[in-house]
C-alpha positions in Angstrom: -18.5 -40.1 -6.0 -20.8 -38.0 -5.0 -21.6 -35.7 -2.2 -24.7 -34.5 -0.2 -25.9 -32.3 2.4 -23.8 -33.2 5.7 -21.7 -35.7 4.0 -17.7 -35.4 5.1 -16.2 -34.2 2.1 -12.6 -35.8 1.2 -9.9 -33.7 2.3 -7.6 -31.8 -0.7 -4.9 -29.5 -1.0 -5.9 -26.7 -3.7 -4.3 -23.6 -5.0 -6.9 -20.7 -4.6 -7.2 -17.2 -5.2 -6.1 -16.8 -1.3 -3.4 -19.3 -1.5 -2.8 -23.0 -1.1 -5.3 -24.5 1.5 -5.7 -27.9 2.8 -9.5 -28.3 2.7 -9.8 -30.0 6.6 -7.3 -27.5 8.1 -8.9 -24.6 6.0 -12.6 -25.6 7.4 -11.2 -24.7 10.9 -14.6 -25.8 12.8 -16.9 -23.5 10.4 -19.9 -24.4 8.3 -18.9 -24.5 4.9 -20.4 -24.2 1.6 -18.6 -26.3 -0.9 -20.1 -25.9 -4.7 -18.4 -27.1 -8.1 -19.4 -26.4 -11.5 -18.5 -28.4 -14.8 -16.5 -25.7 -16.6 -15.0 -22.1 -16.3 -16.2 -18.9 -17.6 -19.2 -20.0 -18.9 -21.6 -17.1 -18.5 -24.1 -18.9 -15.6 -20.8 -20.4 -13.5 -19.1 -16.6 -13.9 -22.6 -15.2 -12.8 -23.1 -17.7 -9.7 -19.3 -17.3 -8.8 -19.4 -13.8 -8.6 -22.5 -13.3 -6.8 -21.4 -15.9 -4.2 -18.3 -14.1 -4.3 -20.1 -10.8 -3.4 -22.0 -12.8 -0.5 -18.8 -13.9 1.0 -19.0 -11.1 4.1 -22.5 -12.5 4.8 -21.5 -15.8 5.0 -18.5 -15.1 7.1 -20.9 -13.0 9.8 -22.9 -16.0 9.9 -19.5 -18.2 11.0 -19.6 -20.0 7.3 -17.2 -20.2 4.6 -17.5 -20.4 1.0 -15.3 -22.0 -1.4 -16.2 -23.0 -5.4 -14.4 -25.5 -7.5 -14.4 -26.2 -11.0 -13.0 -29.0 -13.1 -11.0 -26.7 -15.6 
């Protein structure tokens, strides 16, 4: 399965750094940037995740939420 911009992502439950979420409930009417990486703790993944985490407040100012997923 692949997702494209403006597709409706399937609902899922996940343990996150902010606690358990139910994706569709967590969205709560916001725009969401959902991105994934194929592996944890590689230099590129760590850099990208850190950069996006640092911009979380900027996304929030614009009414958007960000969530990053890893297959690991």
